[in-house]
Every structure is written in C-alpha cells, then in structure tokens.
N, C-alpha and C positions, 0 to 999 in steps of 0.2 A: 642441600649443600653438597659440594663435591667432597671426595674423601680427604683431600688436602685441607679444605676449609673446615671439615669436621675435626681433624686432628688439631688444628690451630684453635678451634672453639674449645675443645677439651683442655688444652694446655692453658689458655688464657682464663677460662672460667675457674679453673682450679686455683690459679695464682691470685686472681682478683677476689675470689671468695675468701681465701686465707687472710687477705688484707681488709675484708669487709668493704670492698669498693664496688660491688656490683648488685643490682637489683633486677627484677623482671622488666623494668622499664628500659633497661639497657640492651635488651635482646636485639632490636633492629640494628642499632649502631654497631654492636659487636659482630652480628652476622654479616653486615656490610664489610667490616674490617677483615673478617676471616675470608670472605669471598674474594676480596681484593688481594689478600695475602696469597691465596691459592693461585689466582691468575698470574700474580707477579712471579711466584716461584716457578710456575710452568713456563712462563716467558723467559725467565733467566736460564732455565735448563736448555731451552731452544737456542738461546743466544750463545751459551757455552758450546753447544753442539755445532751450530752453523756460523757463529761469529756475528759481529755487528754489521758487517757488510756482506751482502749476497749478490748474486748475479740476477739481473732482471731477465725476463723471457727473451729479450733481444740481446742479452750477453753483456750489458753494461752493469757496472757495480752500482748498487743502491743500498741505502740503509735498510737493515732488517726490519720488517714489520713488527717483529717481536720487541724491538727496542721501544717503539712508541707505546705498545701495550704495557711493557714493564714500567716505563716512566709514568704513565697515567695511573697505574695501580699504586705505584709508590706515592704519588701525590695524595690519592685517596687515603692510603694507609697512614701517612704522616698527619693528615688533617684529623682523622679519627683518633690516632694514637695520642695526640695532644689532649684530647677530651678525657681519655682514660688514664693519663699519667704514664704512658709507655716511654716517654722521652725524659732525659734528665731534667730539662728545664720545666716541663709540665709537671713532673713528679713533685717538684718543690712547691707547687701551688695547690696540690691536692692533699686533703687530710681525711682520714677515716674517723668515723665517730668512735668514741670509746666503747669497748666491748660491753660494758655494763649499762650503757645509755639505752633507755627505752625508746622504741620507735615512736614517731610522731603520731601515727594512727594505729589503733589496735587491729591486729590481723583479723579479728572476728567481724569487723565491719562497724558502721556507725552506731548500731544498736547495742554493741558490746557483747 
C-alpha cells in the first residue's frame, strides 16, 4: 500500500476496532477502500494545483485527467464506505455485537 493508503488504514482500523466492527475477513475490502482513498487524495491535490481544465498538447482546453481518476475513486470509496458504515445512512443499518457476547466460533478452532 502507498503511504497515504497506509495512513488511512491505520486511522480506520483504529476506529473500527473501537466499535468492534472489523475482523480479519474485512482486510481486502478495507485495503481496497484505503487504496482508492489514497488515489482520490492524490488526484484532488493535482486538481487543486492544475485546475479542472488543462490545455491539451494542441493548446485547446480539456478536462483534467485527474478529474476522471478522482471521480472513479470516489465511486469505489462510497460503495465500500456503505459496507463499513462510513456514511450516516449506512451507519444506521450497522450494529456491533455486545462486548460481552461470545464469538460464534472458538478462536482455537473446531477441536476446541
């Protein structure tokens, strides 16, 4: 993961762990979110630097290629965000198990 994705990973895993809303099974989806976040943030920096319109090699104004990247990464982020409860609407549908509730399967495995 890129440094930006790693920072987002640490931030989110800390918050999700406090709420008991993350397991090892979530690693792939969360890594995808963090990677999309990092690319979105990088694209937004470039849009701030160069603007939403840039000059083509022939001198005509065109939409910045960074805008398409930022929009696509935002779509990915929002789709995954709803799975983890990162949006107000999705948060109302997610519930954490009570702290004293035992896990469904014993961590030692099927033999116990």
